[in-house]
MIMITOR-917427 format. One line per field, with one value per residue (C-alpha): x, y, z; residue number from 0; chain; residue in one letter. Coordinates in nm, 3 decimals, always signed. Layout:
BEGIN
x <- X, ...
y <- Y, ...
z <- Z, ...
n <- NUM, ...
chain <- A, ...
res <- a, ...
This chain:
BEGIN
x <- -8.006, -7.997, -8.029, -8.289, -8.502, -8.462, -8.583, -8.859, -8.952, -9.249, -9.148, -9.484, -9.420, -9.067, -9.200, -9.479, -9.236, -9.176, -8.812, -8.771, -8.917, -8.693, -8.404, -8.449, -8.437, -8.131, -7.956, -8.019, -7.875, -7.580, -7.495, -7.469, -7.172, -6.982, -6.815, -6.814, -7.046, -7.113, -7.481, -7.499, -7.405, -7.754, -7.918, -7.652, -7.708, -8.072, -7.978, -7.683, -7.925, -8.111, -7.797, -7.763, -8.130, -8.209, -8.533, -8.526, -8.743, -8.879, -8.641, -8.928, -8.947, -8.577, -8.637, -8.883, -8.653, -8.354, -8.556, -8.670, -8.309, -8.195, -8.467, -8.395, -8.018, -8.078, -8.310, -8.053, -7.782, -8.005, -8.083, -7.714, -7.761, -7.494, -7.176, -6.903, -6.630, -6.311, -6.020, -6.235, -6.355, -6.628, -6.913, -6.835, -7.043, -7.054, -7.345, -7.311, -7.188, -7.413, -7.759, -8.043, -8.210
y <- -0.980, -0.916, -1.243, -1.076, -0.962, -1.306, -1.472, -1.215, -1.048, -0.847, -0.544, -0.550, -0.907, -0.807, -0.515, -0.723, -0.976, -0.958, -0.903, -1.268, -1.386, -1.159, -1.243, -1.616, -1.555, -1.329, -1.588, -1.851, -1.615, -1.526, -1.893, -1.925, -1.685, -1.974, -1.771, -1.412, -1.164, -0.792, -0.731, -0.402, -0.590, -0.738, -0.396, -0.242, -0.515, -0.410, -0.060, -0.175, -0.396, -0.079, +0.056, -0.271, -0.248, -0.571, -0.633, -0.460, -0.280, +0.071, +0.345, +0.534, +0.249, +0.276, +0.412, +0.136, -0.127, +0.003, -0.012, -0.369, -0.475, -0.300, -0.466, -0.810, -0.786, -0.657, -0.950, -1.202, -1.045, -1.034, -1.404, -1.487, -1.620, -1.391, -1.268, -1.020, -1.183, -1.205, -0.986, -0.799, -0.445, -0.266, -0.478, -0.820, -1.095, -1.473, -1.708, -1.833, -2.188, -2.220, -2.367, -2.131, -2.174
z <- +1.260, +1.632, +1.829, +2.051, +1.757, +1.598, +1.920, +1.991, +1.660, +1.793, +2.002, +2.181, +2.295, +2.401, +2.607, +2.762, +2.912, +3.285, +3.384, +3.481, +3.147, +2.943, +3.175, +3.108, +2.732, +2.766, +2.982, +2.714, +2.449, +2.674, +2.723, +2.345, +2.368, +2.533, +2.803, +2.903, +2.740, +2.748, +2.833, +2.641, +2.325, +2.304, +2.297, +2.072, +1.813, +1.782, +1.671, +1.459, +1.263, +1.168, +0.999, +0.807, +0.705, +0.887, +1.077, +1.414, +1.668, +1.607, +1.720, +1.890, +2.146, +2.238, +2.590, +2.682, +2.530, +2.728, +3.051, +2.978, +2.924, +3.243, +3.451, +3.304, +3.362, +3.717, +3.788, +3.658, +3.873, +4.183, +4.137, +4.107, +3.754, +3.608, +3.775, +3.685, +3.477, +3.686, +3.578, +3.327, +3.315, +3.124, +3.256, +3.114, +3.274, +3.290, +3.347, +3.703, +3.750, +4.054, +4.010, +4.110, +4.443
n <- 0, 1, 2, 3, 4, 5, 6, 7, 8, 9, 10, 11, 12, 13, 14, 15, 16, 17, 18, 19, 20, 21, 22, 23, 24, 25, 26, 27, 28, 29, 30, 31, 32, 33, 34, 35, 36, 37, 38, 39, 40, 41, 42, 43, 44, 45, 46, 47, 48, 49, 50, 51, 52, 53, 54, 55, 56, 57, 58, 59, 60, 61, 62, 63, 64, 65, 66, 67, 68, 69, 70, 71, 72, 73, 74, 75, 76, 77, 78, 79, 80, 81, 82, 83, 84, 85, 86, 87, 88, 89, 90, 91, 92, 93, 94, 95, 96, 97, 98, 99, 100
chain <- A, A, A, A, A, A, A, A, A, A, A, A, A, A, A, A, A, A, A, A, A, A, A, A, A, A, A, A, A, A, A, A, A, A, A, A, A, A, A, A, A, A, A, A, A, A, A, A, A, A, A, A, A, A, A, A, A, A, A, A, A, A, A, A, A, A, A, A, A, A, A, A, A, A, A, A, A, A, A, A, A, A, A, A, A, A, A, A, A, A, A, A, A, A, A, A, A, A, A, A, A
res <- m, s, p, v, v, k, a, i, p, d, v, n, v, f, l, a, l, e, p, e, e, l, g, a, k, l, l, f, l, a, k, e, c, q, g, m, f, w, p, s, r, f, e, n, e, i, w, e, a, e, m, r, q, q, p, t, y, p, r, n, r, q, g, a, i, a, l, a, f, a, e, a, w, a, w, l, e, a, q, g, l, i, v, p, a, p, d, q, s, r, g, y, q, l, p, s, s, q, p, p, g
Protein backbone atom coordinates (compact mmCIF):
# COMPACT_ATOMS: atom_id res chain seq x y z
CA UNK A 1 0.00 0.00 0.00
CA UNK A 2 1.17 3.51 -0.74
CA UNK A 3 2.60 5.17 2.40
CA UNK A 4 0.54 8.28 1.61
CA UNK A 5 -2.72 6.34 1.32
CA UNK A 6 -1.82 4.41 4.48
CA UNK A 7 -1.25 7.69 6.35
CA UNK A 8 -4.25 9.51 4.81
CA UNK A 9 -6.75 6.87 3.62
CA UNK A 10 -9.56 9.29 2.66
CA UNK A 11 -8.90 11.17 -0.59
CA UNK A 12 -11.22 13.98 0.51
CA UNK A 13 -9.13 14.52 3.65
CA UNK A 14 -5.96 14.42 1.51
CA UNK A 15 -7.35 17.05 -0.87
CA UNK A 16 -8.62 19.26 1.97
CA UNK A 17 -5.16 19.62 3.52
CA UNK A 18 -3.39 22.93 3.05
CA UNK A 19 0.00 22.69 1.31
CA UNK A 20 1.84 23.14 4.59
CA UNK A 21 -0.22 20.40 6.28
CA UNK A 22 0.33 17.93 3.47
CA UNK A 23 3.95 19.06 3.25
CA UNK A 24 4.50 18.25 6.93
CA UNK A 25 3.11 14.74 6.42
CA UNK A 26 5.22 14.23 3.28
CA UNK A 27 8.33 15.44 5.10
CA UNK A 28 7.67 12.90 7.85
CA UNK A 29 7.28 10.14 5.23
CA UNK A 30 10.39 11.34 3.36
CA UNK A 31 12.47 11.19 6.54
CA UNK A 32 11.49 7.53 6.86
CA UNK A 33 13.43 6.97 3.61
CA UNK A 34 16.59 7.62 5.67
CA UNK A 35 18.36 9.77 3.14
CA UNK A 36 17.58 11.01 -0.29
CA UNK A 37 14.18 10.48 -1.82
CA UNK A 38 12.45 11.11 -5.12
CA UNK A 39 9.30 13.21 -4.51
CA UNK A 40 7.43 11.75 -7.51
CA UNK A 41 7.76 8.31 -5.96
CA UNK A 42 5.08 9.15 -3.41
CA UNK A 43 2.52 9.94 -6.10
CA UNK A 44 3.60 7.07 -8.36
CA UNK A 45 3.07 4.59 -5.53
CA UNK A 46 -0.58 5.62 -5.31
CA UNK A 47 -1.24 4.57 -8.90
CA UNK A 48 1.00 1.49 -8.72
CA UNK A 49 -1.12 0.27 -5.79
CA UNK A 50 -4.10 0.28 -8.14
CA UNK A 51 -2.34 -2.24 -10.39
CA UNK A 52 -1.66 -4.45 -7.36
CA UNK A 53 -5.33 -4.15 -6.35
CA UNK A 54 -4.38 -2.46 -3.09
CA UNK A 55 -6.38 0.36 -1.50
CA UNK A 56 -5.70 3.65 -3.25
CA UNK A 57 -7.31 6.92 -4.32
CA UNK A 58 -9.83 7.11 -7.17
CA UNK A 59 -8.21 7.61 -10.57
CA UNK A 60 -10.75 10.34 -11.46
CA UNK A 61 -9.13 12.55 -8.78
CA UNK A 62 -5.63 12.19 -10.26
CA UNK A 63 -5.37 15.82 -11.45
CA UNK A 64 -6.35 17.26 -8.07
CA UNK A 65 -4.02 14.83 -6.29
CA UNK A 66 -1.10 15.80 -8.56
CA UNK A 67 -1.72 19.49 -7.85
CA UNK A 68 -1.85 18.88 -4.08
CA UNK A 69 1.49 17.07 -4.25
CA UNK A 70 3.04 19.83 -6.37
CA UNK A 71 1.89 22.54 -3.96
CA UNK A 72 3.10 20.63 -0.91
CA UNK A 73 6.56 19.92 -2.38
CA UNK A 74 6.85 23.56 -3.51
CA UNK A 75 5.97 24.75 -0.01
CA UNK A 76 8.59 22.45 1.57
CA UNK A 77 11.23 23.69 -0.86
CA UNK A 78 10.31 27.36 -0.32
CA UNK A 79 10.62 26.86 3.44
CA UNK A 80 14.04 25.27 3.03
CA UNK A 81 12.83 22.00 4.53
CA UNK A 82 13.95 19.93 1.54
CA UNK A 83 16.95 20.54 -0.71
CA UNK A 84 18.26 18.99 -3.92
CA UNK A 85 20.47 15.98 -3.22
CA UNK A 86 24.08 16.85 -4.12
CA UNK A 87 25.59 15.05 -7.10
CA UNK A 88 22.23 13.58 -8.09
CA UNK A 89 20.00 14.19 -11.04
CA UNK A 90 16.36 13.48 -11.79
CA UNK A 91 14.98 15.49 -8.88
CA UNK A 92 16.26 13.59 -5.87
CA UNK A 93 15.84 15.55 -2.64
CA UNK A 94 17.00 15.40 0.97
CA UNK A 95 15.37 16.70 4.12
CA UNK A 96 17.30 19.82 5.09
CA UNK A 97 19.67 19.53 8.03
CA UNK A 98 18.84 23.11 8.98
CA UNK A 99 16.09 23.73 11.51
CA UNK A 100 13.19 25.83 10.19
CA UNK A 101 13.00 29.48 11.04
